[in-house]
N, C-alpha and C positions, 0 to 999 in steps of 0.2 A: 566606530560602532560596527558590530559583527553582522553580517548578513545572516538571515534565517535560512537554514537548509530545509526547504519546503518539501523536498523528497523524503527526507528523514522523518519531518514531522507528519506528513500524510501517510507514512507506513507505519506509524506508532499506534498500537491499539489503545494505549493511556490516552493519547491525543483524541481518538474517536469516543472513547468512554466519557472523556471530559466535555467534548462538544455535545454529546447526546444528553448528557446530564444537565448541562447548563440550558440547553434549548428547552428541555422538558420542564425544568424548573421555572423558566420564564414563562412558558406557556400556562403552566399550573397557577403561577402568580398573577397572570392576567386573566383568570378564569375562563380559559379557552376550554371547549368541550373535551370530554374524555375521548371521544371518537377521533378528534383531530390530534390529540396528543398521542395516541396509539399509532396512528398513521404516520405522523412525523417520526416518532421513534422507529418504526419499522423502516421508513425510507433512509433514515441516517444509518441505522445499523447495517442495512444490505448495502448501501453505498460504500461504508467504510470497508466492509468485507472485500467488495470488489476492488477498490483502490488498493488495499494492503496486498491482494493476490496478484494484482498487475505488477505492482512494484517488486514484489518478491520474486516473481517469474522473470522480470527483467534483470534482476540481480543474479539469479541463477544462470540466465543465458550468457550474461556477460562474463561470469566466472567460468563457464563451460567453454566459451570462445577463447579466453585468455589462456586456459590450461590445455587447450587442444594441442595435441602432439604435431610437430612439424612433419610434412611427408618425408618419407625416407628418400635419401639421396640415392639415385640410379646406381652410381658406382658402388656404393656401400651394400646396395641389395643384390649385387652380382650381375647387374646389367652393364655390359660394356658396349 
């Protein structure tokens, strides 16, 4: 059985659209008030944007560190 890659799942806009859609559908199905549905939708949307941003910045920082040029060797730079 394969492990779920939660980092990849949580950084997916499709995942958050699905989670918001299912949650809102369930709230409507159980006759929850429109005000609550609106608040829950707002919280889920803002949380998903924050999570995706954090994971994207983490990936960018990791790539930047990986591609960082090595310091020049002192002898190659002309310092003896």
